C-alpha positions as a LaTeX table, in Angstrom:
\begin{tabular}{lrrr}
\hline
Residue & $x$ (\AA) & $y$ (\AA) & $z$ (\AA) \\
\hline
Met1 & 25.71 & 11.65 & 82.75 \\
Ala2 & 23.35 & 13.91 & 80.90 \\
Asp3 & 21.47 & 12.61 & 77.88 \\
Pro4 & 23.15 & 13.71 & 74.63 \\
His5 & 20.98 & 15.90 & 72.47 \\
Ile6 & 21.55 & 16.66 & 68.80 \\
Glu7 & 19.62 & 19.35 & 66.96 \\
Phe8 & 19.59 & 19.09 & 63.10 \\
Ile9 & 19.26 & 22.45 & 61.43 \\
Asp10 & 18.14 & 23.01 & 57.79 \\
Pro11 & 21.17 & 24.64 & 56.09 \\
His12 & 18.76 & 26.80 & 54.04 \\
Glu13 & 16.83 & 27.97 & 57.18 \\
Asp14 & 17.43 & 31.39 & 58.75 \\
Pro15 & 19.18 & 30.78 & 62.13 \\
Asp16 & 17.07 & 33.52 & 63.71 \\
Ser17 & 13.91 & 31.70 & 62.83 \\
Val18 & 15.02 & 28.35 & 64.47 \\
Asp19 & 13.20 & 27.36 & 67.63 \\
Trp20 & 16.13 & 26.78 & 69.98 \\
Leu21 & 15.53 & 24.89 & 73.14 \\
Asp22 & 15.33 & 27.08 & 76.16 \\
Ala23 & 15.74 & 25.98 & 79.82 \\
Asp24 & 12.18 & 24.83 & 80.11 \\
Asp25 & 12.42 & 22.79 & 76.99 \\
Glu26 & 15.66 & 21.12 & 78.23 \\
Glu27 & 13.83 & 20.30 & 81.51 \\
His28 & 10.98 & 18.90 & 79.55 \\
Val29 & 13.29 & 16.66 & 77.50 \\
Arg30 & 15.13 & 15.37 & 80.64 \\
Ser31 & 11.90 & 14.66 & 82.46 \\
His32 & 10.02 & 12.95 & 79.58 \\
Gly33 & 12.83 & 11.36 & 77.58 \\
Ser34 & 14.85 & 12.51 & 74.60 \\
Ala35 & 12.44 & 10.67 & 72.20 \\
Arg36 & 9.73 & 13.28 & 72.81 \\
Leu37 & 10.45 & 16.70 & 71.31 \\
Pro38 & 8.37 & 19.79 & 71.98 \\
Pro39 & 5.29 & 19.58 & 69.76 \\
Arg40 & 5.83 & 23.03 & 68.13 \\
Thr41 & 9.22 & 21.91 & 66.78 \\
Thr42 & 8.27 & 18.29 & 65.77 \\
Ala43 & 5.13 & 19.14 & 63.72 \\
Arg44 & 6.80 & 21.78 & 61.65 \\
Arg45 & 9.91 & 19.81 & 60.76 \\
Val46 & 8.12 & 16.51 & 60.20 \\
Leu47 & 5.63 & 18.12 & 57.89 \\
Gly48 & 8.37 & 19.94 & 55.98 \\
Ser49 & 10.43 & 16.66 & 55.63 \\
Leu50 & 7.35 & 14.83 & 54.31 \\
Leu51 & 6.53 & 17.62 & 51.81 \\
Val52 & 10.18 & 17.69 & 50.53 \\
Phe53 & 10.19 & 13.83 & 50.18 \\
Ala54 & 6.83 & 13.81 & 48.36 \\
Leu55 & 7.92 & 16.47 & 45.88 \\
Ala56 & 11.21 & 14.71 & 45.32 \\
Phe57 & 9.45 & 11.38 & 44.81 \\
Ala58 & 6.87 & 12.85 & 42.40 \\
Ala59 & 9.63 & 14.59 & 40.28 \\
Thr60 & 11.67 & 11.40 & 40.11 \\
Gly61 & 8.63 & 9.37 & 39.14 \\
Tyr62 & 7.68 & 11.94 & 36.35 \\
Ala63 & 11.16 & 12.01 & 35.01 \\
Gly64 & 11.26 & 8.26 & 35.04 \\
Ser65 & 7.94 & 8.03 & 33.19 \\
Leu66 & 9.12 & 10.47 & 30.56 \\
Ala67 & 12.32 & 8.55 & 30.07 \\
Tyr68 & 10.46 & 5.21 & 29.79 \\
Arg69 & 8.03 & 6.70 & 27.18 \\
His70 & 10.93 & 8.18 & 25.24 \\
Asp71 & 12.89 & 4.85 & 25.27 \\
Glu72 & 9.73 & 2.95 & 24.24 \\
Ala73 & 9.06 & 5.42 & 21.35 \\
Val74 & 12.73 & 5.10 & 20.18 \\
Glu75 & 12.51 & 1.31 & 20.32 \\
Gln76 & 9.26 & 1.28 & 18.34 \\
Ala77 & 10.76 & 3.54 & 15.66 \\
Ala78 & 13.84 & 1.36 & 15.37 \\
Asp79 & 11.58 & $-1.63$ & 14.63 \\
Thr80 & 9.46 & 0.19 & 12.04 \\
Leu81 & 9.43 & $-1.29$ & 8.49 \\
Glu82 & 7.49 & 0.57 & 5.86 \\
Leu83 & 7.94 & 0.07 & 2.15 \\
Arg84 & 6.14 & 1.49 & $-0.88$ \\
Ala85 & 6.18 & 0.58 & $-4.62$ \\
Val86 & 7.53 & 3.40 & $-6.80$ \\
Asp87 & 4.36 & 4.87 & $-8.39$ \\
Val88 & 5.56 & 5.30 & $-12.00$ \\
Gly89 & 3.46 & 3.69 & $-14.69$ \\
Asp90 & 3.08 & $-0.06$ & $-14.18$ \\
Pro91 & 4.44 & $-1.19$ & $-10.76$ \\
Val92 & 6.13 & $-4.20$ & $-12.37$ \\
Thr93 & 8.54 & $-3.63$ & $-15.23$ \\
Leu94 & 9.27 & $-6.14$ & $-17.98$ \\
Leu95 & 13.12 & $-6.18$ & $-18.42$ \\
Asp96 & 13.10 & $-7.91$ & $-21.89$ \\
Pro97 & 9.68 & $-7.36$ & $-23.48$ \\
Gly98 & 11.02 & $-8.17$ & $-26.94$ \\
Ala99 & 11.50 & $-11.84$ & $-25.89$ \\
Leu100 & 7.77 & $-12.25$ & $-25.65$ \\
Gly101 & 6.72 & $-11.18$ & $-29.14$ \\
Gly102 & 6.19 & $-13.29$ & $-32.29$ \\
Leu103 & 3.98 & $-16.21$ & $-33.10$ \\
Gly104 & 6.82 & $-18.73$ & $-32.74$ \\
Ala105 & 7.44 & $-17.34$ & $-29.20$ \\
Trp106 & 3.81 & $-17.50$ & $-28.09$ \\
Arg107 & 2.99 & $-19.79$ & $-25.12$ \\
Ile108 & $-0.02$ & $-20.33$ & $-22.94$ \\
Asp109 & 2.23 & $-19.95$ & $-19.86$ \\
Pro110 & 5.01 & $-17.55$ & $-20.78$ \\
Ser111 & 7.78 & $-16.41$ & $-18.46$ \\
Ala112 & 9.39 & $-12.97$ & $-18.42$ \\
Ala113 & 12.18 & $-11.21$ & $-16.47$ \\
Val114 & 10.50 & $-8.59$ & $-14.24$ \\
Ala115 & 11.54 & $-5.86$ & $-11.80$ \\
Val116 & 9.87 & $-4.01$ & $-8.97$ \\
Asp117 & 11.18 & $-0.74$ & $-7.53$ \\
Ile118 & 10.46 & $-0.11$ & $-3.89$ \\
Thr119 & 11.23 & 2.82 & $-1.55$ \\
Asn120 & 12.14 & 2.80 & 2.12 \\
Glu121 & 9.44 & 4.79 & 3.93 \\
Ser122 & 10.81 & 3.70 & 7.38 \\
Pro123 & 12.24 & 6.43 & 9.67 \\
Asp124 & 15.61 & 4.63 & 9.85 \\
Pro125 & 17.87 & 2.72 & 7.45 \\
Ile126 & 16.95 & $-0.89$ & 6.68 \\
Thr127 & 18.73 & $-3.82$ & 5.09 \\
Leu128 & 16.78 & $-5.86$ & 2.56 \\
Leu129 & 17.09 & $-9.71$ & 3.03 \\
Pro130 & 17.09 & $-12.32$ & 0.20 \\
Gly131 & 13.86 & $-13.99$ & $-0.65$ \\
Ala132 & 11.30 & $-11.37$ & $-1.65$ \\
Thr133 & 8.19 & $-12.98$ & $-3.18$ \\
Leu134 & 5.81 & $-11.64$ & $-5.83$ \\
Tyr135 & 2.18 & $-12.82$ & $-5.56$ \\
Gly136 & $-0.82$ & $-12.24$ & $-7.80$ \\
Pro137 & $-3.79$ & $-13.84$ & $-9.58$ \\
Gly138 & $-2.70$ & $-15.27$ & $-12.99$ \\
Leu139 & 0.81 & $-16.24$ & $-11.83$ \\
Thr140 & 1.42 & $-19.96$ & $-12.13$ \\
Lys141 & 3.41 & $-19.81$ & $-8.83$ \\
Pro142 & 4.82 & $-17.01$ & $-6.64$ \\
Ala143 & 7.90 & $-15.51$ & $-8.17$ \\
Ala144 & 11.12 & $-15.19$ & $-6.19$ \\
Leu145 & 12.82 & $-11.83$ & $-6.50$ \\
Arg146 & 16.28 & $-10.71$ & $-5.33$ \\
Thr147 & 17.85 & $-7.35$ & $-4.65$ \\
Ser148 & 19.71 & $-5.92$ & $-7.54$ \\
Gly149 & 22.48 & $-3.64$ & $-6.20$ \\
Gln150 & 22.72 & $-2.18$ & $-2.75$ \\
Gly151 & 20.53 & $-3.83$ & $-0.12$ \\
Arg152 & 20.94 & $-1.21$ & 2.62 \\
Leu153 & 18.43 & 1.64 & 2.15 \\
Arg154 & 18.35 & 4.92 & 3.98 \\
Pro155 & 14.94 & 6.70 & 4.45 \\
Gly156 & 13.66 & 7.65 & 1.02 \\
Gln157 & 16.13 & 5.48 & $-0.91$ \\
Thr158 & 14.93 & 3.12 & $-3.67$ \\
Ala159 & 16.00 & $-0.44$ & $-4.52$ \\
Arg160 & 15.20 & $-2.76$ & $-7.48$ \\
Leu161 & 14.11 & $-6.32$ & $-7.02$ \\
Thr162 & 14.44 & $-8.66$ & $-10.02$ \\
Gly163 & 13.35 & $-12.18$ & $-10.97$ \\
Val164 & 11.33 & $-14.32$ & $-13.40$ \\
Ala165 & 7.50 & $-14.41$ & $-13.31$ \\
Ser166 & 5.47 & $-17.09$ & $-15.05$ \\
Val167 & 1.75 & $-16.45$ & $-15.82$ \\
Asp168 & $-1.21$ & $-18.31$ & $-17.25$ \\
Cys169 & $-2.59$ & $-16.51$ & $-20.32$ \\
Gly170 & $-5.39$ & $-18.99$ & $-20.80$ \\
Val171 & $-8.72$ & $-17.39$ & $-19.97$ \\
Gln172 & $-12.42$ & $-17.75$ & $-20.44$ \\
Ala173 & $-14.75$ & $-14.78$ & $-20.92$ \\
Ala174 & $-16.12$ & $-15.11$ & $-17.36$ \\
Ser175 & $-12.67$ & $-14.68$ & $-15.82$ \\
Val176 & $-11.85$ & $-11.44$ & $-17.69$ \\
Gly177 & $-11.28$ & $-8.49$ & $-15.34$ \\
Ala178 & $-10.74$ & $-10.73$ & $-12.29$ \\
Asp179 & $-7.01$ & $-10.24$ & $-12.26$ \\
Arg180 & $-6.49$ & $-8.27$ & $-9.05$ \\
Gly181 & $-4.55$ & $-8.44$ & $-5.81$ \\
Asn182 & $-0.89$ & $-8.32$ & $-6.90$ \\
Ser183 & 1.56 & $-7.75$ & $-4.03$ \\
Leu184 & 5.19 & $-8.19$ & $-3.04$ \\
Leu185 & 6.33 & $-9.65$ & 0.36 \\
Val186 & 9.67 & $-8.23$ & 1.42 \\
Glu187 & 11.77 & $-9.05$ & 4.57 \\
Ala188 & 14.33 & $-6.62$ & 5.95 \\
Arg189 & 16.38 & $-6.02$ & 9.00 \\
Thr190 & 15.83 & $-2.79$ & 10.94 \\
Val191 & 18.35 & $-0.75$ & 12.91 \\
Ser192 & 17.36 & $-2.54$ & 16.15 \\
Gly193 & 18.50 & $-5.86$ & 14.63 \\
Ala194 & 14.93 & $-7.24$ & 14.33 \\
Val195 & 13.75 & $-8.90$ & 11.12 \\
Gly196 & 10.42 & $-7.58$ & 9.87 \\
Ala197 & 8.23 & $-8.29$ & 6.81 \\
Asp198 & 6.12 & $-5.87$ & 4.79 \\
Ser199 & 3.51 & $-6.56$ & 2.03 \\
Val200 & 3.80 & $-3.99$ & $-0.66$ \\
Gly201 & 0.66 & $-3.52$ & $-2.76$ \\
Leu202 & 1.11 & $-3.43$ & $-6.58$ \\
Asp203 & $-2.44$ & $-2.44$ & $-7.64$ \\
Gly204 & $-2.10$ & 1.34 & $-7.34$ \\
Gly205 & $-2.05$ & 1.91 & $-11.12$ \\
Gly206 & $-1.22$ & 0.39 & $-14.47$ \\
Glu207 & $-1.64$ & $-3.15$ & $-15.58$ \\
Ser208 & $-1.30$ & $-6.27$ & $-13.44$ \\
Val209 & 1.72 & $-8.65$ & $-13.82$ \\
Arg210 & $-0.38$ & $-11.09$ & $-15.80$ \\
Gln211 & $-1.77$ & $-8.39$ & $-18.09$ \\
Glu212 & 1.67 & $-6.94$ & $-18.79$ \\
Ile213 & 3.15 & $-10.28$ & $-19.84$ \\
Cys214 & 0.16 & $-11.60$ & $-21.82$ \\
Val215 & $-0.53$ & $-8.25$ & $-23.62$ \\
Gln216 & 3.15 & $-7.85$ & $-24.51$ \\
Gln217 & 3.32 & $-11.40$ & $-25.84$ \\
Gly218 & 0.35 & $-10.66$ & $-28.13$ \\
Glu219 & 1.75 & $-7.50$ & $-29.61$ \\
Gly220 & 3.83 & $-9.62$ & $-32.00$ \\
Leu221 & 0.58 & $-11.10$ & $-33.37$ \\
Ala222 & $-1.50$ & $-8.09$ & $-34.17$ \\
Ser223 & $-1.28$ & $-4.35$ & $-34.37$ \\
Ser224 & $-4.31$ & $-2.75$ & $-32.69$ \\
Phe225 & $-5.79$ & 0.42 & $-31.32$ \\
Tyr226 & $-8.97$ & 0.98 & $-29.28$ \\
Pro227 & $-11.30$ & 3.86 & $-30.35$ \\
Gln228 & $-14.27$ & 5.05 & $-28.27$ \\
Ser229 & $-17.22$ & 7.22 & $-29.33$ \\
Val230 & $-20.27$ & 8.75 & $-27.69$ \\
Asp231 & $-23.88$ & 9.48 & $-28.90$ \\
Pro232 & $-25.47$ & 12.06 & $-26.57$ \\
Ala233 & $-28.81$ & 11.89 & $-28.40$ \\
Ala234 & $-29.13$ & 8.20 & $-27.63$ \\
His235 & $-27.36$ & 8.46 & $-24.22$ \\
Ser236 & $-24.96$ & 5.72 & $-25.34$ \\
Phe237 & $-21.27$ & 5.07 & $-25.79$ \\
Thr238 & $-19.24$ & 2.61 & $-27.83$ \\
Val239 & $-15.83$ & 1.03 & $-27.16$ \\
Ala240 & $-14.08$ & $-0.94$ & $-29.96$ \\
Val241 & $-10.88$ & $-2.43$ & $-31.17$ \\
Ser242 & $-9.42$ & $-2.16$ & $-34.68$ \\
Ser243 & $-6.69$ & $-4.71$ & $-35.43$ \\
Arg244 & $-4.45$ & $-5.89$ & $-38.28$ \\
Ser245 & $-2.91$ & $-9.35$ & $-38.19$ \\
Leu246 & 0.85 & $-9.76$ & $-38.09$ \\
Ala247 & 0.64 & $-13.58$ & $-38.02$ \\
Val248 & 1.48 & $-15.91$ & $-40.92$ \\
Gln249 & $-1.47$ & $-18.12$ & $-40.33$ \\
Pro250 & $-5.25$ & $-17.60$ & $-39.59$ \\
Leu251 & $-6.05$ & $-16.85$ & $-35.90$ \\
Arg252 & $-9.41$ & $-17.35$ & $-34.27$ \\
Tyr253 & $-10.37$ & $-14.46$ & $-31.99$ \\
Gln254 & $-13.05$ & $-13.22$ & $-29.57$ \\
Val255 & $-13.68$ & $-9.67$ & $-28.34$ \\
Val256 & $-14.89$ & $-9.37$ & $-24.69$ \\
Glu257 & $-16.17$ & $-6.27$ & $-22.89$ \\
Thr258 & $-16.37$ & $-5.91$ & $-19.12$ \\
Val259 & $-17.91$ & $-3.00$ & $-17.06$ \\
Ser260 & $-16.74$ & $-2.68$ & $-13.50$ \\
Thr261 & $-18.48$ & $-0.44$ & $-10.93$ \\
Arg262 & $-16.98$ & $-2.15$ & $-7.80$ \\
Pro263 & $-16.79$ & 0.39 & $-5.01$ \\
Thr264 & $-13.45$ & 1.02 & $-3.34$ \\
Gln265 & $-12.18$ & 3.51 & $-0.66$ \\
Ser266 & $-11.65$ & 6.21 & $-3.24$ \\
Met267 & $-14.61$ & 5.17 & $-5.52$ \\
Pro268 & $-18.10$ & 4.88 & $-3.94$ \\
Pro269 & $-20.86$ & 2.80 & $-5.62$ \\
Met270 & $-21.90$ & 4.26 & $-8.99$ \\
Asn271 & $-25.59$ & 5.35 & $-9.14$ \\
Val272 & $-25.93$ & 4.78 & $-12.85$ \\
Leu273 & $-28.17$ & 2.26 & $-14.75$ \\
Leu274 & $-26.65$ & 0.71 & $-17.91$ \\
Ser275 & $-28.07$ & $-1.54$ & $-20.61$ \\
Lys276 & $-26.53$ & $-4.87$ & $-21.64$ \\
Pro277 & $-23.63$ & $-4.32$ & $-24.10$ \\
Val278 & $-24.75$ & $-4.68$ & $-27.70$ \\
Pro279 & $-22.18$ & $-6.13$ & $-30.14$ \\
Val280 & $-20.96$ & $-3.93$ & $-32.97$ \\
Gly281 & $-19.21$ & $-5.70$ & $-35.76$ \\
Pro282 & $-17.93$ & $-9.32$ & $-35.68$ \\
Val283 & $-16.92$ & $-9.84$ & $-32.08$ \\
Thr284 & $-15.96$ & $-13.45$ & $-32.84$ \\
Gly285 & $-14.36$ & $-14.93$ & $-35.97$ \\
Thr286 & $-11.04$ & $-15.54$ & $-37.73$ \\
Leu287 & $-8.39$ & $-13.07$ & $-38.39$ \\
Glu288 & $-6.64$ & $-13.89$ & $-41.67$ \\
Pro289 & $-2.90$ & $-13.22$ & $-42.14$ \\
Gly290 & $-2.58$ & $-9.46$ & $-42.99$ \\
Gly291 & $-6.34$ & $-9.06$ & $-42.47$ \\
Thr292 & $-8.12$ & $-6.47$ & $-40.33$ \\
Leu293 & $-11.03$ & $-6.43$ & $-38.02$ \\
Ser294 & $-13.16$ & $-3.76$ & $-36.30$ \\
Ala295 & $-15.44$ & $-4.80$ & $-33.47$ \\
Gly296 & $-16.78$ & $-3.67$ & $-30.09$ \\
Phe297 & $-19.86$ & $-2.99$ & $-27.98$ \\
Thr298 & $-22.38$ & $-0.21$ & $-27.47$ \\
Val299 & $-23.86$ & 0.45 & $-24.01$ \\
Arg300 & $-26.78$ & 2.79 & $-23.37$ \\
Val301 & $-27.21$ & 4.77 & $-20.12$ \\
Thr302 & $-30.81$ & 3.96 & $-19.18$ \\
Ala303 & $-30.85$ & 6.41 & $-16.18$ \\
Cys304 & $-28.43$ & 9.31 & $-16.22$ \\
Pro305 & $-27.16$ & 10.45 & $-12.90$ \\
Arg306 & $-27.92$ & 14.06 & $-11.70$ \\
Leu307 & $-24.40$ & 14.66 & $-10.66$ \\
Ala308 & $-21.30$ & 14.06 & $-12.71$ \\
Ala309 & $-19.31$ & 12.90 & $-9.65$ \\
Thr310 & $-21.62$ & 9.93 & $-9.14$ \\
Ala311 & $-20.55$ & 8.28 & $-12.52$ \\
Gln312 & $-17.43$ & 6.29 & $-11.76$ \\
Gly313 & $-15.99$ & 2.94 & $-12.91$ \\
Thr314 & $-14.00$ & 1.31 & $-15.66$ \\
Val315 & $-14.65$ & $-0.45$ & $-18.99$ \\
Glu316 & $-12.20$ & $-3.05$ & $-20.28$ \\
Leu317 & $-12.04$ & $-4.49$ & $-23.85$ \\
Glu318 & $-10.02$ & $-7.65$ & $-24.46$ \\
Met319 & $-9.22$ & $-9.63$ & $-27.46$ \\
Leu320 & $-8.88$ & $-13.41$ & $-26.90$ \\
Leu321 & $-6.64$ & $-15.19$ & $-29.32$ \\
Phe322 & $-7.18$ & $-18.93$ & $-29.88$ \\
Tyr323 & $-3.89$ & $-20.44$ & $-30.89$ \\
Arg324 & $-3.82$ & $-24.26$ & $-31.43$ \\
Gly325 & $-7.14$ & $-24.45$ & $-29.58$ \\
Ala326 & $-5.89$ & $-22.53$ & $-26.51$ \\
Pro327 & $-7.38$ & $-19.04$ & $-25.65$ \\
Ala328 & $-5.08$ & $-16.28$ & $-24.59$ \\
Val329 & $-5.34$ & $-12.58$ & $-23.63$ \\
Phe330 & $-3.07$ & $-10.99$ & $-25.99$ \\
Gln331 & $-4.34$ & $-7.30$ & $-26.20$ \\
Met332 & $-6.61$ & $-5.11$ & $-24.13$ \\
Asp333 & $-7.40$ & $-1.54$ & $-23.21$ \\
Gly334 & $-9.35$ & 0.19 & $-20.50$ \\
Phe335 & $-11.75$ & 3.21 & $-20.57$ \\
Asp336 & $-12.97$ & 5.52 & $-17.85$ \\
Leu337 & $-16.67$ & 4.81 & $-17.35$ \\
Gly338 & $-17.24$ & 8.16 & $-15.58$ \\
Thr339 & $-16.03$ & 10.08 & $-18.69$ \\
Leu340 & $-18.21$ & 8.02 & $-21.08$ \\
Val341 & $-21.30$ & 8.39 & $-18.89$ \\
Arg342 & $-20.81$ & 12.11 & $-18.47$ \\
Glu343 & $-20.42$ & 12.74 & $-22.24$ \\
Ala344 & $-23.30$ & 10.41 & $-23.11$ \\
Cys345 & $-25.58$ & 12.21 & $-20.60$ \\
Ser346 & $-24.20$ & 15.72 & $-21.41$ \\
Leu347 & $-23.16$ & 16.34 & $-17.85$ \\
Leu348 & $-20.71$ & 19.01 & $-16.84$ \\
Ser349 & $-17.64$ & 17.66 & $-15.19$ \\
\hline
\end{tabular}
């Protein structure tokens, strides 16, 4: 019985171009075994099959790689949690500032109802979870905040977190200006179902939590404003406070000035030399009921900068109130050091 022989033909191949077995080829197959095809037929078809297989494998692998990277990017986006404090005035709002005013309501460690508004900057909706925590220097303990209203936020949507914050208004002159680093820790569930946490910075502008509460508490004790003046001839500037007592009893006070030139990402080190502040008026004393005071400090620029842009920093002036022997920050104001230096040195802005 003759050996069966099967010839596979590529369906896309032109029949006229196929190398059909002729009589000599058939004799070659019968004499040498069906496993050995003519070399001219085997090489071409094996090479073509390998090429087709390699192209198919490469295409499959590339498509798989793209699909994997796409799925990985989608998964990472679904886990993204990014929150930002609403940048409008002070980041922390006092819900009932009137409750802090008045001499009878004054405390060294007052508490106040506060609110923080945050915006969902994530690419997908998130669900805020209970237990947000407010941190910051001057707080007697971290304040627990809860979501007020809808807890599910679409991208760009804003939510309000509320709670009660307690602060320490007792202060010594050396600690003035050290109240920094306020933040809010928030937990939320992303669209993937994962729970994430984000720390929201609250020092982008305005006063700190402690300053807001302590200053508001003191507004029931004195009515004050903070003038500033410049003397270009002497290359100096003066910051002061003018205050009238609203209390029914004498109050001991102290006025403290602080200059800050600490560099940040947006503010490089200031290349300006300043003299020590010189007191102007009674910076310590007793403010009688209904009485007034005017006091402050003069600072001379001992080496003016050549460029206006190099003069950067802040000046803070605080009044410390001593009530029943306990000091408290009850009023303060801040000044732009760059503006004062430029005017004192007659530099163009």
